[in-house]
C-alpha positions as MATLAB code, in Angstrom:
seq = 'MKNLLITPHGGQLVNLLVSAERAKKLKVESKDWKSWDLTPRQICDLELLMSGGFSPLTGFMGKKDYESVCSSMRLQDGTLWPIPIILDVSEGFAEKVKLREKIALRNPEGVMLAAIVVDDLWKPEKEEEANSVYGTVNTEHPGVQHLFSDTHPWYLSGQVEGIELPEHFDFRTLRKTPEELRSEFLRSGWKKIVAFQTRNPMHRAHFELTMRAIKEHEASLLIHPVVGLTKPGDVDHYTRVRCYQALLDHYPANTARLALLSLAMRMAGPREAVLHAIIRKNHGCTHFIVGRDHAGPGNDATGTPFYDPYEAQQLLKKHESELGVQLIPFKTMVYLENKDMYIPT';
ca = [
     115.577   85.745   90.118;
     118.388   83.844   91.882;
     121.531   87.138   92.467;
     124.493   85.318   91.115;
     126.085   88.503   90.679;
     129.727   89.173   92.985;
     128.847   90.242   96.635;
     129.382   93.796   97.435;
     132.473   95.297   99.625;
     131.654   94.264  103.069;
     129.340   91.842  102.392;
     125.951   94.032  102.067;
     124.948   96.399   99.487;
     124.463   99.890  101.708;
     121.268  101.860  101.058;
     121.207  105.429  103.174;
     117.782  106.553  101.700;
     114.802  106.496  104.699;
     111.383  106.266  104.562;
     109.285  109.285  102.539;
     107.810  109.616  105.917;
     111.223  109.600  108.023;
     112.499  112.413  105.511;
     109.744  114.523  106.103;
     110.155  114.129  109.731;
     113.706  115.017  109.801;
     113.174  117.967  107.484;
     110.473  119.231  110.074;
     113.209  118.616  112.580;
     115.774  120.252  110.694;
     114.228  124.048  111.082;
     115.981  124.295  114.574;
     119.401  122.389  113.647;
     122.708  123.987  111.992;
     122.822  123.030  108.540;
     126.366  122.531  106.196;
     126.338  123.803  102.370;
     127.980  120.972  100.935;
     130.771  121.628   98.577;
     130.535  120.038   94.920;
     133.236  117.424   96.350;
     131.087  116.864   99.145;
     128.128  116.358   97.309;
     129.685  113.346   95.250;
     131.052  111.371   98.322;
     127.241  111.981   99.910;
     125.885  110.852   96.898;
     128.127  107.585   96.570;
     127.143  106.910  100.260;
     123.591  107.459  100.230;
     123.109  105.174   97.009;
     125.860  102.329   98.157;
     128.770  103.090   95.754;
     130.512  103.835   99.040;
     129.628  100.173  100.771;
     130.592   99.504  103.245;
     130.823  102.755  104.733;
     127.444  104.440  106.438;
     128.370  107.931  107.205;
     131.693  110.186  106.367;
     134.978  108.471  108.215;
     135.602  108.976  112.194;
     138.846  109.751  113.216;
     140.094  106.478  113.811;
     138.743  104.998  110.681;
     140.227  108.031  108.764;
     144.151  107.442  110.615;
     143.714  103.732  109.909;
     142.901  104.451  106.037;
     145.395  106.767  105.528;
     148.366  104.431  107.648;
     147.144  100.703  106.218;
     144.228  101.431  103.572;
     141.887   99.901  106.319;
     139.333  100.570  108.283;
     139.142  100.257  111.777;
     137.699   96.580  111.281;
     139.981   95.747  108.885;
     138.043   96.352  105.854;
     140.052   97.282  102.944;
     139.378  100.963  101.557;
     142.387  103.506  100.616;
     141.288  106.738  100.638;
     139.734  108.852  103.439;
     135.953  109.525  102.666;
     135.208  113.023  105.233;
     133.251  115.965  105.869;
     135.304  119.068  106.056;
     134.024  121.905  107.581;
     135.784  125.570  108.210;
     136.782  126.589  111.824;
     133.614  128.453  112.451;
     131.353  126.163  111.831;
     133.238  123.527  113.931;
     133.438  125.973  116.990;
     129.524  125.880  116.583;
     129.205  122.396  116.546;
     128.674  119.714  119.812;
     129.169  116.100  119.790;
     125.866  114.037  119.264;
     124.015  117.717  117.565;
     121.774  116.987  114.612;
     122.994  118.918  111.112;
     121.493  119.193  107.909;
     123.454  118.601  105.355;
     122.649  121.072  102.213;
     122.981  121.859   98.754;
     124.216  125.354   97.745;
     120.754  126.122   96.870;
     119.680  124.573  100.185;
     118.085  121.667   99.449;
     118.225  119.260  102.644;
     120.033  116.132  101.282;
     121.078  114.578  104.243;
     120.985  114.881  108.040;
     124.284  113.499  109.940;
     124.481  113.324  113.850;
     127.995  114.299  114.962;
     130.166  111.833  116.475;
     133.537  113.389  115.944;
     135.406  116.642  115.073;
     139.123  116.825  115.048;
     141.420  118.964  113.429;
     143.712  116.353  111.109;
     147.749  116.712  110.630;
     147.015  117.619  106.551;
     151.191  116.728  105.681;
     150.369  113.510  106.948;
     147.291  112.777  105.320;
     148.889  113.971  101.824;
     151.926  111.715  102.464;
     149.826  108.433  102.934;
     147.328  109.483  100.244;
     148.738  111.290   97.689;
     152.892  110.057   98.427;
     153.637  113.749   98.354;
     153.193  117.073   99.733;
     153.931  118.773   96.049;
     150.929  121.019   95.536;
     151.716  120.727   91.593;
     149.756  117.283   92.618;
     146.063  118.437   92.098;
     144.980  115.872   95.087;
     147.457  117.794   97.451;
     146.588  121.265   96.233;
     142.900  120.534   97.217;
     144.040  119.487  100.037;
     146.240  122.290  101.588;
     144.385  125.045   99.808;
     140.317  123.809   99.511;
     139.883  121.818  101.939;
     138.667  122.914  105.442;
     140.802  122.968  108.959;
     138.451  120.611  110.540;
     136.571  117.360  109.889;
     133.550  116.066  111.193;
     132.242  112.533  111.104;
     128.674  110.766  111.526;
     126.342  108.075  110.442;
     124.542  109.719  107.268;
     120.434  109.099  107.187;
     119.579  110.126  103.269;
     116.725  112.446  102.636;
     116.961  112.187   98.576;
     120.152  111.868   95.980;
     121.735  115.163   94.642;
     119.026  116.315   91.448;
     121.097  116.589   87.949;
     119.338  117.804   85.095;
     121.476  115.789   82.399;
     121.499  112.481   81.138;
     119.171  111.253   83.521;
     118.872  107.865   82.416;
     121.921  106.922   82.521;
     122.943  107.992   86.231;
     122.587  104.043   87.875;
     122.675  103.678   91.038;
     124.447  100.658   92.350;
     121.351   98.625   92.999;
     119.469   99.669   89.650;
     122.548   98.777   87.923;
     122.675   95.315   89.385;
     118.953   94.589   88.750;
     119.910   95.492   85.102;
     122.628   93.005   84.791;
     120.445   90.328   86.440;
     117.628   91.054   83.555;
     120.199   91.068   81.408;
     121.654   87.508   82.268;
     124.866   88.778   83.169;
     126.816   87.313   85.546;
     130.703   88.445   84.577;
     131.111   92.280   84.250;
     134.454   94.153   82.884;
     134.263   97.805   83.934;
     135.785  100.632   82.424;
     136.956  103.852   84.145;
     137.094  106.521   81.899;
     137.953  110.572   82.249;
     138.633  111.463   78.644;
     136.530  110.652   75.576;
     136.964  107.035   74.189;
     138.788  106.405   70.621;
     138.985  103.300   68.880;
     142.161  101.915   70.481;
     139.463  102.049   73.818;
     136.951  100.384   71.984;
     139.655   97.250   70.556;
     140.867   97.112   74.086;
     137.747   96.389   75.499;
     136.227   94.499   72.787;
     139.071   92.297   73.602;
     138.866   92.067   77.237;
     135.195   91.139   77.018;
     135.800   88.275   74.495;
     138.973   86.723   76.582;
     136.716   86.981   79.831;
     133.229   85.994   78.119;
     132.091   88.808   79.980;
     129.981   91.537   79.348;
     131.009   95.579   79.428;
     129.756   98.530   81.639;
     131.548  101.895   80.233;
     131.443  103.872   83.716;
     132.684  107.182   82.881;
     133.713  109.439   85.407;
     131.280  112.810   85.428;
     131.924  113.728   88.708;
     135.212  116.104   89.776;
     137.670  115.198   87.544;
     141.555  116.619   86.564;
     141.512  120.247   85.687;
     141.435  120.870   82.425;
     139.220  117.637   81.072;
     137.285  117.790   78.396;
     134.218  118.644   79.306;
     131.140  115.496   80.647;
     128.630  116.802   77.699;
     131.168  116.266   75.005;
     132.459  112.971   76.499;
     129.052  111.676   77.475;
     128.014  112.313   73.647;
     131.066  110.177   72.590;
     130.239  107.274   74.666;
     126.785  107.029   72.920;
     128.012  107.454   69.828;
     130.613  104.643   70.166;
     128.096  102.224   72.355;
     126.497  101.621   68.672;
     129.552  100.298   67.302;
     129.412   97.301   70.267;
     127.637   93.629   70.112;
     123.892   93.644   70.973;
     123.361   93.037   74.461;
     126.782   93.235   75.074;
     127.677   96.659   76.484;
     125.673   99.369   78.318;
     126.947  102.438   79.342;
     126.469  104.226   82.932;
     127.906  107.388   84.488;
     129.178  107.788   88.113;
     129.297  110.746   90.112;
     132.833  110.541   91.724;
     134.656  113.165   92.907;
     138.333  112.246   91.485;
     141.314  112.667   93.951;
     143.937  111.820   91.309;
     145.432  109.692   94.084;
     147.271  107.178   91.594;
     147.574  103.866   92.915;
     145.135  103.844   95.855;
     142.422  105.680   93.845;
     142.724  102.381   91.360;
     142.148  100.340   94.443;
     138.537  102.330   95.706;
     137.591  102.300   91.884;
     137.479   98.723   92.029;
     135.485   98.329   94.957;
     133.033  100.972   93.804;
     132.457   99.267   90.380;
     132.444   95.920   93.281;
     129.761   97.593   94.404;
     127.792   97.901   91.226;
     128.195   94.942   90.341;
     131.511   93.777   88.174;
     133.901   91.391   88.305;
     136.731   92.799   86.413;
     138.312   96.256   86.154;
     140.104   97.377   83.420;
     143.558   99.422   84.604;
     146.043  101.450   82.139;
     149.020  103.145   82.792;
     149.327  105.484   85.477;
     145.515  105.043   86.538;
     144.080  108.065   88.061;
     147.337  110.025   88.043;
     147.907  113.402   87.377;
     150.960  113.593   85.313;
     154.160  114.798   86.177;
     155.621  117.426   88.563;
     156.840  120.945   86.693;
     160.352  118.836   86.618;
     158.912  115.767   84.177;
     159.348  113.884   86.744;
     156.155  111.197   87.481;
     153.642  111.624   90.641;
     153.542  107.224   90.156;
     155.301  104.958   88.375;
     153.236  103.980   84.959;
     152.383  100.655   86.560;
     152.409  101.272   90.378;
     148.319  100.845   90.015;
     148.158   97.806   88.508;
     150.485   96.301   91.191;
     148.884   97.563   93.770;
     145.192   96.653   92.891;
     146.814   93.110   92.202;
     148.449   92.690   95.197;
     144.497   92.846   96.960;
     142.876   91.422   93.978;
     142.078   88.020   95.626;
     140.825   90.072   99.111;
     138.734   92.252   96.187;
     137.213   89.298   94.551;
     137.428   91.758   91.209;
     140.043   90.388   88.732;
     142.131   93.212   87.081;
     142.418   93.492   83.191;
     145.926   95.433   82.257;
     144.828   97.978   79.462;
     147.437   97.084   76.834;
     149.487   99.282   74.936;
     147.713   99.476   71.307;
     149.122   99.768   68.112;
     147.554  100.273   64.736;
     148.574   98.080   61.845;
     147.999  100.252   59.017;
     147.746   97.559   56.320;
     145.448   95.636   58.099;
     143.329   98.346   59.590;
     143.452   97.220   63.144;
     144.610   97.615   66.442;
     146.766   95.057   68.155;
     148.014   94.686   71.619;
     152.136   95.440   71.932;
];
Protein backbone atom coordinates (compact mmCIF):
# COMPACT_ATOMS: atom_id res chain seq x y z
CA MET A 1 0.00 0.00 0.00
CA LYS A 2 1.49 3.29 -1.12
CA ASN A 3 2.00 5.74 1.73
CA LEU A 4 0.45 9.06 0.73
CA LEU A 5 0.36 10.52 4.23
CA ILE A 6 2.22 13.63 5.34
CA THR A 7 5.91 13.10 6.17
CA PRO A 8 6.66 13.13 9.93
CA HIS A 9 8.44 16.15 11.40
CA GLY A 10 12.14 15.87 10.67
CA GLY A 11 11.56 13.37 7.86
CA GLN A 12 11.16 10.09 9.73
CA LEU A 13 8.88 8.72 12.42
CA VAL A 14 10.89 7.83 15.53
CA ASN A 15 10.26 4.59 17.42
CA LEU A 16 12.45 4.24 20.51
CA LEU A 17 11.03 0.90 21.70
CA VAL A 18 13.70 -1.80 21.55
CA SER A 19 13.21 -5.48 20.71
CA ALA A 20 11.96 -7.91 23.35
CA GLU A 21 15.43 -9.47 23.50
CA ARG A 22 17.11 -6.09 24.04
CA ALA A 23 14.50 -5.10 26.63
CA LYS A 24 15.14 -8.29 28.59
CA LYS A 25 18.90 -7.64 28.52
CA LEU A 26 18.47 -4.04 29.72
CA LYS A 27 16.23 -5.12 32.58
CA VAL A 28 18.83 -7.62 33.79
CA GLU A 29 21.64 -5.06 33.52
CA SER A 30 19.58 -2.39 35.28
CA LYS A 31 19.84 -4.22 38.61
CA ASP A 32 23.23 -2.54 39.00
CA TRP A 33 22.10 0.90 37.79
CA LYS A 34 20.70 3.93 39.53
CA SER A 35 16.97 4.44 39.01
CA TRP A 36 14.93 7.59 38.62
CA ASP A 37 11.23 7.52 39.53
CA LEU A 38 9.45 9.53 36.87
CA THR A 39 6.96 12.27 37.67
CA PRO A 40 3.53 12.27 35.94
CA ARG A 41 4.73 14.93 33.46
CA GLN A 42 7.90 12.99 32.70
CA ILE A 43 5.87 9.83 32.05
CA CYS A 44 3.77 11.73 29.50
CA ASP A 45 6.88 13.13 27.82
CA LEU A 46 8.59 9.74 27.78
CA GLU A 47 5.56 8.10 26.18
CA LEU A 48 5.56 10.61 23.33
CA LEU A 49 9.32 10.28 22.90
CA MET A 50 9.12 6.49 22.67
CA SER A 51 6.05 6.36 20.41
CA GLY A 52 7.30 8.98 17.95
CA GLY A 53 4.81 11.68 18.89
CA PHE A 54 7.80 13.93 19.56
CA SER A 55 9.66 13.00 16.36
CA PRO A 56 12.43 13.79 15.52
CA LEU A 57 13.54 13.77 19.18
CA THR A 58 15.31 10.56 20.24
CA GLY A 59 15.69 11.44 23.90
CA PHE A 60 15.53 14.19 26.47
CA MET A 61 17.28 17.35 25.26
CA GLY A 62 20.85 18.25 26.09
CA LYS A 63 21.91 21.73 27.15
CA LYS A 64 22.72 23.02 23.66
CA ASP A 65 19.40 21.92 22.18
CA TYR A 66 17.59 23.21 25.27
CA GLU A 67 19.19 26.65 25.00
CA SER A 68 18.58 26.79 21.25
CA VAL A 69 14.91 25.88 21.66
CA CYS A 70 14.43 28.47 24.40
CA SER A 71 16.09 31.26 22.41
CA SER A 72 15.08 30.50 18.83
CA MET A 73 12.43 27.73 18.82
CA ARG A 74 14.85 25.49 16.97
CA LEU A 75 17.01 22.49 17.71
CA GLN A 76 20.73 22.87 17.11
CA ASP A 77 20.35 21.38 13.64
CA GLY A 78 17.79 24.05 12.72
CA THR A 79 14.67 21.90 13.04
CA LEU A 80 11.66 23.84 14.30
CA TRP A 81 10.86 22.89 17.90
CA PRO A 82 9.11 25.33 20.29
CA ILE A 83 9.25 23.86 23.81
CA PRO A 84 12.13 22.13 25.64
CA ILE A 85 11.59 18.47 26.48
CA ILE A 86 13.84 17.83 29.44
CA LEU A 87 14.31 15.35 32.29
CA ASP A 88 14.53 17.26 35.56
CA VAL A 89 16.11 15.52 38.56
CA SER A 90 16.74 16.37 42.19
CA GLU A 91 19.92 17.86 43.62
CA GLY A 92 20.67 14.63 45.48
CA PHE A 93 20.28 12.49 42.36
CA ALA A 94 22.37 14.87 40.24
CA GLU A 95 25.23 14.68 42.75
CA LYS A 96 25.41 10.89 42.34
CA VAL A 97 25.18 10.69 38.56
CA LYS A 98 28.15 10.63 36.20
CA LEU A 99 28.30 11.30 32.47
CA ARG A 100 27.92 8.18 30.28
CA GLU A 101 26.28 6.37 33.19
CA LYS A 102 23.18 4.27 32.43
CA ILE A 103 20.01 5.12 34.33
CA ALA A 104 16.78 3.14 34.61
CA LEU A 105 13.64 5.25 34.23
CA ARG A 106 10.78 3.79 36.26
CA ASN A 107 7.16 4.60 36.97
CA PRO A 108 6.04 5.12 40.61
CA GLU A 109 5.33 1.38 40.93
CA GLY A 110 8.94 0.56 40.04
CA VAL A 111 8.25 -0.73 36.52
CA MET A 112 11.17 0.04 34.21
CA LEU A 113 9.90 1.95 31.17
CA ALA A 114 13.19 2.96 29.57
CA ALA A 115 16.95 3.23 29.86
CA ILE A 116 18.98 6.37 29.29
CA VAL A 117 22.72 6.99 28.98
CA VAL A 118 23.55 10.33 30.59
CA ASP A 119 25.27 12.64 28.11
CA ASP A 120 24.63 16.01 29.75
CA LEU A 121 23.77 17.38 33.19
CA TRP A 122 23.26 21.03 34.04
CA LYS A 123 21.46 23.51 36.25
CA PRO A 124 19.19 25.74 34.15
CA GLU A 125 18.36 29.41 34.53
CA LYS A 126 14.66 28.97 35.14
CA GLU A 127 13.75 32.64 34.87
CA GLU A 128 15.27 32.76 31.39
CA GLU A 129 13.37 29.61 30.46
CA ALA A 130 10.11 31.06 31.78
CA ASN A 131 10.52 34.30 29.84
CA SER A 132 11.44 32.45 26.65
CA VAL A 133 8.83 29.69 26.72
CA TYR A 134 5.94 31.35 28.56
CA GLY A 135 6.70 35.03 27.99
CA THR A 136 6.41 35.77 31.71
CA VAL A 137 7.82 34.95 35.15
CA ASN A 138 4.42 35.49 36.79
CA THR A 139 3.67 32.40 38.89
CA GLU A 140 -0.06 32.91 38.34
CA HIS A 141 0.71 31.24 35.00
CA PRO A 142 0.39 27.48 35.74
CA GLY A 143 3.34 26.60 33.49
CA VAL A 144 5.60 29.09 35.26
CA GLN A 145 4.34 27.95 38.65
CA HIS A 146 5.20 24.35 37.77
CA LEU A 147 8.62 25.38 36.49
CA PHE A 148 9.52 27.33 39.63
CA SER A 149 7.85 25.16 42.29
CA ASP A 150 7.56 21.60 40.96
CA THR A 151 10.41 21.20 38.48
CA HIS A 152 13.62 19.77 39.93
CA PRO A 153 16.73 21.99 39.86
CA TRP A 154 18.91 19.87 37.56
CA TYR A 155 18.31 18.76 33.96
CA LEU A 156 19.66 15.47 32.66
CA SER A 157 19.77 14.41 29.02
CA GLY A 158 20.46 11.35 26.96
CA GLN A 159 19.14 9.11 24.21
CA VAL A 160 16.31 6.83 25.28
CA GLU A 161 15.96 3.09 24.80
CA GLY A 162 12.32 2.27 25.41
CA ILE A 163 11.35 -0.90 27.25
CA GLU A 164 7.56 -0.47 27.22
CA LEU A 165 5.00 2.29 26.92
CA PRO A 166 3.28 3.40 30.13
CA GLU A 167 0.28 1.19 30.85
CA HIS A 168 -3.18 2.73 30.81
CA PHE A 169 -6.16 0.98 32.33
CA ASP A 170 -8.89 3.04 30.69
CA PHE A 171 -9.97 3.55 27.08
CA ARG A 172 -7.17 1.31 25.82
CA THR A 173 -8.60 0.98 22.31
CA LEU A 174 -8.55 4.77 21.91
CA ARG A 175 -4.88 5.23 22.82
CA LYS A 176 -3.09 5.15 19.48
CA THR A 177 0.57 5.67 18.66
CA PRO A 178 1.45 7.72 15.57
CA GLU A 179 2.28 4.52 13.70
CA GLU A 180 -1.07 2.95 14.62
CA LEU A 181 -3.07 6.01 13.58
CA ARG A 182 -1.17 6.34 10.32
CA SER A 183 -1.92 2.68 9.54
CA GLU A 184 -5.61 3.26 10.24
CA PHE A 185 -5.66 6.33 8.01
CA LEU A 186 -4.08 4.36 5.16
CA ARG A 187 -6.55 1.48 5.54
CA SER A 188 -9.44 3.97 5.49
CA GLY A 189 -8.07 5.75 2.44
CA TRP A 190 -7.68 9.03 4.32
CA LYS A 191 -5.12 11.49 2.92
CA LYS A 192 -6.21 14.88 4.22
CA ILE A 193 -6.90 14.83 7.94
CA VAL A 194 -8.01 17.74 10.12
CA ALA A 195 -6.89 17.46 13.76
CA PHE A 196 -9.05 18.95 16.50
CA GLN A 197 -7.19 19.50 19.79
CA THR A 198 -9.20 19.92 22.97
CA ARG A 199 -8.92 19.61 26.74
CA ASN A 200 -12.60 20.43 27.30
CA PRO A 201 -15.91 18.68 26.57
CA MET A 202 -17.16 19.27 23.03
CA HIS A 203 -20.54 20.89 22.39
CA ARG A 204 -22.77 21.71 19.44
CA ALA A 205 -20.69 24.67 18.24
CA HIS A 206 -17.56 22.48 18.18
CA PHE A 207 -19.46 19.91 16.13
CA GLU A 208 -20.58 22.55 13.62
CA LEU A 209 -17.07 24.00 13.42
CA THR A 210 -15.42 20.63 12.75
CA MET A 211 -18.09 19.66 10.22
CA ARG A 212 -17.51 22.90 8.32
CA ALA A 213 -13.73 22.34 8.43
CA ILE A 214 -13.84 18.87 6.91
CA LYS A 215 -16.37 19.95 4.26
CA GLU A 216 -14.42 23.06 3.23
CA HIS A 217 -11.12 21.16 3.02
CA GLU A 218 -12.59 17.88 1.70
CA ALA A 219 -10.86 16.09 4.55
CA SER A 220 -11.50 13.64 7.37
CA LEU A 221 -11.45 14.48 11.07
CA LEU A 222 -9.31 13.30 13.97
CA ILE A 223 -10.70 14.32 17.35
CA HIS A 224 -7.49 14.19 19.38
CA PRO A 225 -8.12 15.33 22.98
CA VAL A 226 -5.39 15.62 25.58
CA VAL A 227 -5.83 13.15 28.43
CA GLY A 228 -2.44 13.63 30.07
CA LEU A 229 -1.89 16.69 32.26
CA THR A 230 -4.05 19.72 31.50
CA LYS A 231 -4.97 22.93 33.30
CA PRO A 232 -5.83 22.57 37.01
CA GLY A 233 -9.61 22.59 37.39
CA ASP A 234 -10.35 21.06 33.97
CA VAL A 235 -13.13 18.49 33.61
CA ASP A 236 -11.75 14.99 34.26
CA HIS A 237 -10.85 12.98 31.18
CA TYR A 238 -13.27 10.12 31.96
CA THR A 239 -16.23 12.48 31.60
CA ARG A 240 -14.75 14.19 28.56
CA VAL A 241 -14.05 10.96 26.67
CA ARG A 242 -17.63 9.78 27.12
CA CYS A 243 -18.74 13.13 25.72
CA TYR A 244 -16.50 12.70 22.67
CA GLN A 245 -17.74 9.14 22.13
CA ALA A 246 -21.37 10.28 22.20
CA LEU A 247 -20.64 13.06 19.70
CA LEU A 248 -18.79 10.76 17.31
CA ASP A 249 -22.03 9.06 16.22
CA HIS A 250 -23.33 12.35 14.81
CA TYR A 251 -20.64 12.59 12.11
CA PRO A 252 -21.22 10.92 8.71
CA ALA A 253 -19.80 7.40 8.42
CA ASN A 254 -16.02 7.14 7.89
CA THR A 255 -15.43 10.87 8.28
CA ALA A 256 -14.31 11.11 11.92
CA ARG A 257 -12.44 9.08 14.48
CA LEU A 258 -11.38 9.57 18.09
CA ALA A 259 -7.94 8.95 19.61
CA LEU A 260 -6.51 10.06 22.95
CA LEU A 261 -3.21 11.88 23.46
CA SER A 262 -1.19 11.45 26.66
CA LEU A 263 0.36 14.90 26.48
CA ALA A 264 1.40 16.99 29.47
CA MET A 265 0.23 20.47 28.49
CA ARG A 266 2.37 23.45 29.48
CA MET A 267 -0.34 26.05 28.77
CA ALA A 268 2.35 27.90 26.80
CA GLY A 269 -0.05 29.50 24.35
CA PRO A 270 1.61 30.36 21.00
CA ARG A 271 4.63 28.08 21.40
CA GLU A 272 2.41 25.23 22.52
CA ALA A 273 0.20 25.66 19.45
CA VAL A 274 3.26 24.98 17.29
CA LEU A 275 4.10 21.90 19.39
CA HIS A 276 0.52 20.64 19.04
CA ALA A 277 0.75 21.02 15.26
CA ILE A 278 4.04 19.08 15.17
CA ILE A 279 2.55 16.27 17.25
CA ARG A 280 -0.50 16.03 14.97
CA LYS A 281 1.76 16.06 11.90
CA ASN A 282 3.59 13.08 13.37
CA HIS A 283 0.24 11.33 13.81
CA GLY A 284 -0.50 11.86 10.11
CA CYS A 285 -2.64 15.02 10.13
CA THR A 286 -2.39 17.65 7.41
CA HIS A 287 -4.60 20.38 8.92
CA PHE A 288 -4.89 21.72 12.45
CA ILE A 289 -7.67 23.76 14.04
CA VAL A 290 -6.42 26.53 16.32
CA GLY A 291 -8.83 28.56 18.37
CA ARG A 292 -8.87 31.78 20.29
CA ASP A 293 -6.22 31.78 23.07
CA HIS A 294 -5.15 28.27 22.10
CA ALA A 295 -3.43 26.46 25.01
CA GLY A 296 -3.51 29.65 27.04
CA PRO A 297 -4.10 29.76 30.81
CA GLY A 298 -6.48 32.72 30.66
CA ASN A 299 -5.91 35.87 32.71
CA ASP A 300 -3.70 36.89 35.61
CA ALA A 301 -5.04 38.27 38.90
CA THR A 302 -5.57 41.71 37.37
CA GLY A 303 -7.68 40.30 34.55
CA THR A 304 -4.93 40.76 31.96
CA PRO A 305 -4.62 37.86 29.47
CA PHE A 306 -1.23 36.14 29.40
CA TYR A 307 -1.44 36.00 25.60
CA ASP A 308 -3.24 37.97 22.92
CA PRO A 309 -6.34 36.07 21.73
CA TYR A 310 -4.96 35.30 18.27
CA GLU A 311 -1.24 35.16 19.09
CA ALA A 312 -1.18 31.36 18.76
CA GLN A 313 -2.78 31.49 15.32
CA GLN A 314 -0.30 34.14 14.22
CA LEU A 315 2.77 32.17 15.34
CA LEU A 316 1.57 28.96 13.74
CA LYS A 317 0.71 30.82 10.53
CA LYS A 318 4.27 32.17 10.46
CA HIS A 319 5.63 28.59 10.42
CA GLU A 320 2.80 27.01 8.41
CA SER A 321 4.77 26.60 5.19
CA GLU A 322 7.80 25.11 6.93
CA LEU A 323 5.67 22.68 8.93
CA GLY A 324 3.54 21.62 6.00
CA VAL A 325 0.48 21.61 8.27
CA GLN A 326 -2.32 23.97 7.24
CA LEU A 327 -3.77 26.19 9.95
CA ILE A 328 -7.56 26.28 10.23
CA PRO A 329 -8.54 29.23 12.43
CA PHE A 330 -11.33 28.52 14.92
CA LYS A 331 -14.15 30.85 13.87
CA THR A 332 -16.54 32.17 16.50
CA MET A 333 -19.92 30.51 15.99
CA VAL A 334 -23.32 32.06 16.72
CA TYR A 335 -26.61 30.22 17.10
CA LEU A 336 -29.61 31.20 14.96
CA GLU A 337 -32.59 30.17 17.03
CA ASN A 338 -35.12 30.54 14.22
CA LYS A 339 -33.10 28.16 12.03
CA ASP A 340 -31.71 25.89 14.79
CA MET A 341 -28.21 26.17 13.38
CA TYR A 342 -24.77 27.66 14.06
CA ILE A 343 -22.98 29.94 11.62
CA PRO A 344 -19.53 31.60 11.80
CA THR A 345 -19.50 35.31 12.60
